[in-house]
C-alpha angles and dihedrals in degrees: 000000000000115000116235136191139196115251123193121214111207123201106267128217101266094203143296093042096289111175103205145017138194120239103232099179144337120238094195138045133214108283095029118132112231134190130219111285093008110148107252102169147013114223133180122220127187089273112031148358108260132192111224116216123208115259089201142048113224143073125318105247099178143352108219099191136044127228110273094035120126108220130193121237111268097029117125112254104171138008128212135201105222141177107264092222098047107027097128103030104058097274119175123272115280122262113258114256095020116138113271129208123193121237132164117231089229098052104057119141118250090248092060105047113210129196115285111253095196106100124017108286144052119272112231116219114275112257095203092249116108119245111262115238124218106269117242095022105141121214125222117241091231120073113261131217105225130178120243110279123239113253115239119268119217116261139168119320107278126207114202120228123235120276090256093053091046093052092091115064114233113251111252141120128260095256091052090047089052091050090049090050092049097052095035101250123153105221090205088071096048123092113222119227095182127097110308092002094303111169110237132200088254092055090054093046093046089050092059098028086239097134107148133219125234118273120263118255116234116263114249125217109220126198130178094272106015144036121218123202117193110243104229141111118021094355092054092046094046092050092050092046096048092048090049091048097045093050098037105042117054100232124213121183127197130184134211128179114206139184103244096177091116091049091050090050090049089051090054092050092047092052088055093048116103091222090066097043110137094017122118107234122185138156086266090059092056094040091051090053090047091053090051092053095045088053091063091069094035106041095157089080088061095065143085139222113247103203094182097056095027092233137130108233113206115197121224090202135049123234097186113211119209116198107227127187107221135173087260095052137268115334131174110209114179138218108237114230092359091164090069096055129100120232090262094049091047091050089054094044092050090051095049094044095052093043092051092044093051090049087055092240104117109135124231090255091052088057097044134073101032117160102188134001144214125205115195104209091159091082087069092052093256119143102199145350147170103252120199117235120257102246110266094023131103100212146020128191123211117204114209129206122290108241138173109245141157110274134177112242119175091345091306131106113246137164109252139166110260136189132187117220121202121195123191117188140176106253092206089066104026126050120217090251092053094048092046093050090050093050090045092051092048090050092048091054094048090046093049116009090196087074087079087079090066094050102051 
């Protein structure tokens, strides 16, 4: 008879030091047999909806919290009856009636290594082979602050190709490569359905069967004369972050209205270019690239204020945040190392980022580590605004609507396509001159895209 024991799974820190999460739904019930890394619950943090994989293989003995309950990190949420010999390496379910001991997943002895509960997944036993890094991924000379990575989730059995076949890196974008790393997919085994064989997010999800459903919308409590919405999750986090930002960083906002007729004409030409066939190109795509170029000559806007060490930290990379309105509230996921992407790669990354955000499936790491942000208020028909900085960033750019308006060209009045740019920056980090030069450079690029040649 195989000995069994009861193992408790405590709610882990799902990233960025968050202290609590809400149980949205259980994917298992008491008595169910689960495998290592099987998704057992869906929880909502202040930043994202996250699927929790099981750190054990065994039988669900108890569910300690009900859906809708907000649980503090470190509290037990589920107990498993597991095989004493194979509790952390995918052992089979325990034999019914076998004696059971109780052990917490966070209190294992060094001799019996348990899954790591920091992060939001189970840690598979190390095989002795180092984790392969994506080839060609350049590293910044300056140390980076990076969020905890998501442990790999077990997927289909993967056969590695030969060294000759692996010599050429599969075509994909940084967000797709990150997704593949997060869920344990080898991109060399995935067939791309995108332009020119590009591997898309859907290709990776279809390979693992991990396609996700849209996030749930918070339940409203309606009375005769009012509607009440619980303040929690993203809404609660956003409110706290904006208050902190508004009352911590001295905001300055500047405005510039520019003639973007040349940019809109360029956009039309690119859409008809075979090299961009299948790519989604918008004014946001071009403006994002323009922001990245303008930062090269104005790097102080890509920095943060470190209150603890009393230092200004200037980033030698750009994690470009894009404000997105989602069913769960405003989020600002960011494109990692956006400054290293070509225009086509940036287009793909923007599409994937916004689609994931609107589906409510941005991961905690997607929402952390941004260095500068863009908010596209023009899609709502708004011309200008005074955007509040994303906490920890020195600047945010608001893109206004593109409108036809009278404009003076060569001393003559003409109808042109015009856009207003708004730039908010932290005056502790960025002087008025620096902010003004950045905004002027951004406006120059959007007025005449050929100006890029003078800035790179």
